[in-house]
N, C-alpha and C positions, 0 to 999 in steps of 0.2 A: 088782281095782275094773280100769273103765276108764278115759278119759279125760271124760266126760259123767260120770260119777260121782261119778266124784275131782272135780270142779268145782264139785259140787253139791252134797257136803258140801266143801268149803272155803269157796265161795259162804255155807253158812248157817251155820260159825263164823265168818267175817268179821263179823258183821248186832251179832257183842257188843262189840266195840269199833267200827268201821267208817258209819255214818251218812248216804244221803245220797252214795255213792260208787263204789258198784257196780261202775261202767264201770272209772273208773282200777282198781280190784279184780281188773278183769277178765281185763285185756289185762296188769297182769302174771301174771298165769297166763301167756295165752297165752304174753309173752318167757319164764319158769319152761320151756311144757312144749318150747319151743322151741334154746334152750342161747344165746335172744339176751337182750338187756335194755333199762333204759327211760330217759330221761330224763325227769324229770317236773319239768314247767313250771307253775307256780302262785303265788299270794300267802302269804307267812306265816302259818299258819293254819287249814290248806287241809289237817288230818292227812297232807302227805305220808309224812311219820315213822310216825304210826301208822301208817299202810297197809303198807312196806316189815313194820316190827316184825310187823304182822301175821301178815301171808306167812308168813315166815323165825319165830314159833313153829308153824303151821300143817303146815312141812314138817319139824320135826327141824332147820331152818337153823344153822349161828349165824352170828347178823350180829355185825356190829361197824358203826360209825358214825363215819368223817371228817367233821371243818369245816373245812373247803377257804375259806385266808385266803392272804392275799398272800402274807408269809413262811414259808408251808407250801411244801419243800423235798424235792424227789422219793423221799428218804431219810426221808422222815418219814411215808410211802404204801408203799415197799415192802421198808422196811426198811436193816436197810446190819452190815461187819461190826461184833464188836465184840473187843476185848483183855483179853483173863484174866490180869490178873496176876496171881494163881495161879496160874494153869497157863498160863503162858506162848504160849495162841495165842490167835485169833482162832475166832469166836463167831458165828454166823448169827442177830442176831438179829429176829426176819419187824417185817414192820411190818402196819398194820391189813388188808391185801392177803390176806392167807391167813385168806379167809372163806369159807363158803358164799355168804354175801349182803353186799355192802357199800358202803354210803349216803354217795355222794361229797356228800355238804348241800353248799350254792349252788358248787357246779360251778365258775361261770365264776368266781369270785376271787380263786382260785390266777395264776398266771404259765402261759403256755405251755410252759415249763421239765411243772412237775405238771403241768400237763394230763395233760402226754405219759408221765405213770410210768405213764396207766391208758390205754395206747394195747394197748400188750404184753401187758399183762394180760386187756382186753375180749375180741381179735384171737386171742396162740396161748394163752390160759388158762397163765403161762406170767409166769413176771420174772426178768429178767438183773439178780447181782447179783455185782461186782466176776469180770467173766466169767463168773460161773458160774452153769447155769441152773437153776429153782427152778418145781416144777410145783404150780400151783396148787390146790385140791379141789375134788371133785365132790360134788354140784353148784355148781357155781359162777352169779354172779348181781354187775354192776351198775345199784343203781340211781341218776339222779344230780340233783337237783334245780339248780333257777333259776328265782331271783324276776325275772318279765317287769319291774317300773316298774324296779329299783333300775337303772342303765346307771353308774352311778358306781365308778369305785374298780373295774370289770370288765374281762374281757380274753371275750370269747368266741370259745365254744369254732370252732374250724378247720372248712370241709366236713368235713376224714379226720376227727378222731374226730368229728364228729356221724353221718357216716352208719353210727358201728360201731356204733349204738344203733339195736335192729328199728324200735322204738315208741318219737317224738316221743309226748307227753300230754301234754292241758293240763289240771288240777286244777282245777274250777269252784268257785265260794263255790257252801253247801248251798242244794236250797228251804227257806222259810223256815221249813213244815213239814219236813221233817230238820233247819233249825236246835233250831229250838221243844224235840223228840226228846234233841237235843247235849246238850243242858241239864237238863233233863228227869235225864238220866244224870248228871249232875257230880254235881247238888243230891242225886240218888239215894247219888253216892260214890264213885263209880266213878274211878277214875287213870290215866289211858296210860303213867303213868309204873312200873303196878301190874298189867303184864299176865298177869301168872298167879293176881292176883284175879278178873281177868277172867270165868273159868271157861272160856277156850279151852279146846282140846282138837286136840293135834294128829291130826291125816286121814293124813298123809304119811311115809314114810323119803327116802330120797340108795334103797336097792333101789328103789323106788315111782317111781320119777320116771324111775328104768331100763329099766322097766320099762312110760311108757304112753308111752315118746321114739316103745317102740319100734312101738308101734297105731301114731307118725303118717307113721310108713315106710308103711304099708296100708292107708291112705286113695287113692281112686283121681282119678285128675286127667284127663280128657278132651284130645286134645293143641286139643280147638276151647280150653278155659279158658288152653290154656299160651300158644294167642295173642293171645288178651285180655288175661293178665297182659301180654308183650309187647308189645302195640299202647296199653295203657297209658303204656308205660314214654317206650313212644317219642315220644307228640306230646305230653309233659310235654317231652321233648328239643326241638321245632319249634313248642311252644305261644312265639308274640308276645309276650306277656308277663311272658318268666321268661327268665332270660341264665343259667341254667343248670338241666338236664337232672336225674329220678330216673334213680341211678347199674344198671349191672345190682346188685350188693347189694341193692336196693330190689328186686327184681321176684324179688329167689328169696326176700327177707323179705314178699314181696306174697307168697310161692309158702308157705311153708311154715308163715304164720301163718295163712291161707285155710288150710290142712290142718287143723287144730288149735281153727281153732273153726267146722269144718266134726264133728268131732265130738267136738266138745261139742255140738254141736246134736242126736248122735248120729248120724250119718250117716257112709257109708264112704265122700261124692263131692262132692266142691267142685262150689259151683256160682256162679252166676256172683255173690247175690247176696252171699256168703262176700268175697268179693273187697272187691266192696262195702262190707262191713261194719269191713274194715282199713283202707281203703286211706290212708285223713286220716292215723292215726300212721305208716301208716310211710311214706308220701312227706312230711308236711311239712316234715322238716324237710332233707331231699336236692333240694329246688327250693329256686333263691332268682330272685325278682321282679326285674324293672327294675324303678330309681328310677322313670319315670315311669311305675311300674307300681300302686308303693306313694304313689304322689302322688295318683292316681288313687279311691284308695282300694281299693284292691287286698289282700285276703292270702292269702296261702298256702292254706285251707281257699276259700274262694270258685271258685280255680283249679281245684281238684281237682273240686269238685263239677262244674261248670262239666264238665271235661275226662269225666269218668267219665258223665254226661249224654250227649257228643258220641260218645260211641265206642257200636260194632256188642255189642249182647252175645248171646257164642253159643248158637246153638238145639240 
């Protein structure tokens, strides 16, 4: 099985539970293939948790969900040493981060100290508890959600943590036709809490993911494409409407995501359209608008699209 056939199989199975969120699921799959993490932004009730649970089921991944709240402590995520009175010794009680796919629900509701507990896990694939290093299982992926409307009682993610996410995916309302289909499914007995009854068939295993990730390394990227990626990031750093441009990690993310996207299209080489296809989710959370630009009604996506239109495409 190659990446293209694996993606088509995952997408086909996901339609048994997801309606109208094909683009969201595609970006989650790309992130899984390149060992990345995804920040899902959308209002409640748009199937963010359902998409995460569906992906975990299809790749035979252990799934854990953590509801972030203002009183959540770092130890509630990574775990802690607990004293066993019967044996008179400490043992490690592992937190929910010790799973293959972790859903950090409403991640911006927890204070910075708790958010930071995810930083080491996301970047190093490990956690440190009482000075002892513990490796996380492979595959490991964080899907974090946040509500774009409610800001009261929230703690915005710092730039350092935002940069750890491969994608920021905007989860929109489904179309009217898709929403009617959703209602039809629930009318016929579908239950989002009972995915085992939805007929989902696992498509991949952790070993399959390892082999598919090796395929990404074989994708050809010409020097012109590398220069194109570099130019896009460089233009964001000099844009008059931006206070902060894309980091080198954004360039790396564009490279890896575009290689995966090309493989999903059945090609063994990257073309400029692959870069354009993944530029928005890669860069929208890595740039910061100046206040005057926001006053004028500009947004990150609009500026990125303007930059994509202004930079010459390699021939």
